[in-house]
C-alpha positions in Angstrom: -65.5 -7.6 -53.9 -61.9 -6.6 -52.9 -59.2 -8.6 -54.4 -56.9 -10.1 -51.7 -53.2 -8.9 -51.7 -50.9 -11.4 -53.2 -48.8 -13.5 -51.0 -45.6 -11.8 -52.1 -46.8 -8.5 -50.7 -47.6 -10.1 -47.3 -44.0 -11.5 -47.2 -42.6 -8.1 -48.0 -44.6 -6.6 -45.2 -43.4 -9.2 -42.7 -39.8 -8.5 -43.9 -40.2 -4.8 -43.4 -41.6 -5.3 -39.9 -38.7 -7.6 -39.1 -36.2 -5.0 -40.2 -38.0 -2.4 -38.2 -37.8 -4.6 -35.1 -34.1 -5.2 -35.7 -33.4 -1.5 -36.0 -35.2 -0.8 -32.8 -33.3 -3.5 -31.0 -30.0 -2.1 -32.2 -30.9 1.4 -31.0 -31.9 0.0 -27.6 -28.6 -1.9 -27.4 -26.6 1.3 -28.1 -28.6 3.2 -25.4 -28.0 0.4 -22.9 -24.2 0.4 -23.7 -24.1 4.2 -23.4 -25.8 4.0 -20.0 -23.4 1.3 -18.8 -20.5 3.4 -20.0 -21.7 6.3 -17.9 -22.3 4.1 -14.9 -18.8 2.6 -15.2 -17.2 6.1 -15.4 -18.9 7.0 -12.2 -18.3 3.7 -10.4 -14.6 3.1 -11.2 -13.3 6.2 -9.3 -15.5 5.2 -6.3 -14.1 1.7 -6.3 -10.5 3.0 -6.6 -11.2 5.4 -3.8 -12.5 2.6 -1.6 -9.4 0.5 -2.5 -7.1 3.3 -1.5 -8.9 3.9 1.8 -8.6 0.1 2.5 -4.9 0.2 1.8 -4.5 3.3 4.0 -6.2 1.4 6.8 -3.9 -1.6 6.4 -0.8 0.7 6.5 -2.0 2.5 9.6 -2.7 -0.8 11.3 0.8 -2.0 10.5 2.3 1.1 12.0 0.2 0.7 15.2 1.2 -2.9 15.5 4.9 -1.9 15.1 4.5 0.7 17.8 3.0 -1.8 20.1 5.8 -4.3 19.5 8.4 -1.6 20.1 6.7 -0.6 23.4 6.7 -4.2 24.4 10.4 -4.6 23.6 11.3 -1.5 25.6 9.1 -2.5 28.5 10.6 -6.0 28.7 14.2 -5.3 27.9 14.4 -1.9 29.6 16.5 -0.6 26.7 16.1 0.9 23.3 17.0 -1.0 20.1 20.5 -0.4 18.9 20.8 1.7 15.7 19.2 0.0 12.6 18.3 -3.1 14.5 14.7 -2.3 15.5 12.9 -4.7 13.1 14.9 -7.6 14.4 14.6 -6.7 18.1 10.8 -6.5 18.0 10.2 -9.7 16.0 9.0 -11.6 19.1 6.3 -9.1 19.6 5.2 -9.1 15.9 4.2 -12.8 16.1 7.5 -13.7 14.5 9.1 -15.7 17.2 10.3 -18.6 14.9 12.0 -16.0 12.7 13.5 -14.3 15.7 14.9 -17.7 16.9 16.3 -18.4 13.5 18.2 -15.1 13.3 19.4 -15.0 16.9 21.9 -12.3 17.6 24.6 -13.1 15.1 22.6 -13.4 11.9 24.1 -13.5 8.4 23.5 -10.2 6.6 23.3 -12.1 3.3 20.9 -14.8 4.5 17.5 -15.2 2.8 15.2 -14.2 5.7 11.5 -13.6 4.7 10.2 -10.1 5.4 7.5 -10.0 8.1 4.1 -8.9 6.7 3.9 -5.9 9.0 7.0 -4.4 7.4 5.3 -4.0 4.0 3.1 -1.0 3.1 0.4 -2.0 0.5 0.7 1.4 -1.1 4.4 0.9 -2.1 6.3 -1.0 -4.6 9.5 -2.8 -3.4 12.8 -1.0 -3.9 15.9 -2.8 -4.9 17.7 -4.4 -2.0 21.4 -4.8 -1.4 20.6 -8.4 -0.8 18.6 -9.5 -3.9 16.8 -12.3 -2.1 15.5 -10.1 0.7 12.9 -7.3 0.5 13.3 -3.9 2.2 11.4 -2.4 5.1 8.7 0.1 4.0 8.7 1.8 7.4 11.3 4.0 9.1 12.1 4.7 12.7 12.4 8.4 13.4 14.6 8.9 16.5 17.3 11.4 17.4 20.2 9.6 19.2 23.0 10.9 21.2 26.6 9.8 20.8 25.9 6.6 22.8 23.0 5.6 20.5 20.4 6.4 23.1 17.3 8.3 22.1 17.0 12.0 23.1 14.7 14.9 22.3 11.0 14.3 21.4 11.0 10.5 21.6 10.5 8.2 18.6 8.0 7.3 15.9 7.5 4.8 13.1 6.0 5.8 9.8 6.1 4.9 6.2 8.5 6.5 3.8 9.8 6.7 0.2 13.2 5.6 -1.1 15.4 7.4 1.4 18.4 8.0 -1.0 18.1 7.6 -4.8 21.9 7.1 -5.1 22.2 4.3 -2.5 20.8 0.7 -2.8 18.5 -0.1 0.1 19.4 -2.4 2.9 17.3 -5.5 3.5 14.5 -5.3 6.0 16.5 -6.5 8.9 18.8 -3.4 8.6 16.0 -1.2 9.8 16.0 2.3 8.2 16.2 5.3 10.7 16.2 9.0 10.4 16.5 12.0 12.8 13.6 14.2 13.6 15.2 17.0 11.5 15.3 14.7 8.5 11.7 13.7 9.1 10.6 17.3 9.1 12.4 17.9 5.8 10.9 14.8 4.3 7.3 15.7 5.3 7.8 19.3 4.1 9.5 18.7 0.8 8.5 15.2 -0.5 5.4 13.5 -1.7 4.3 10.6 0.5 3.7 7.1 -0.9 -0.1 7.3 -0.5 -2.3 8.6 -3.3 -3.0 11.7 -1.3 0.7 12.5 -1.4 0.9 12.1 2.4 2.8 9.9 4.8 1.1 7.5 7.2 1.9 7.8 10.9 0.2 6.2 14.0 -2.0 9.3 14.2 -3.0 9.2 10.6 -1.9 10.8 7.4 0.6 13.8 7.6 1.2 16.5 6.9 -2.3 17.8 7.0 
């Protein structure tokens, strides 16, 4: 008749089985963590790309709304905004009538007027403003004016931009930045745009293609 194994051997066997199960669980955990790492490395660029596309869309919508407001102003007033005044002139057509009424015609250049949301590009950081309490306008009006300040040549366009002059502190948003068509061509040809693609956003989309 076989002699039964002592109780100590049984406990040792259970201990060995427990260690084996623990080792297997650790390997499984490492495999799962490895798979998660791979998935995250694949997912994060896709999420960042989706975020960039969403910001591009917001910027393009801002520009289209600014164009619409400018057309409304020109149609009602039968004139073109005076130099560097276009953000103020189109306020009423940007759903900013209270701000327009507050500023009127003779506004204080040093007053703390909040920047309308349409004048901020989500792809850009804010530049330093000459008025510390007022943000800058992230969009620029491209128009070639004659000596009387009237537009001439190929019309006008609003698009986003970089810091226009590294040596000059930016004006607050209500001193709307402007450039000529020649300056626009040079900027599009020689500078990187504020979007991740290195392009500039216009009403027709990203340029230069």
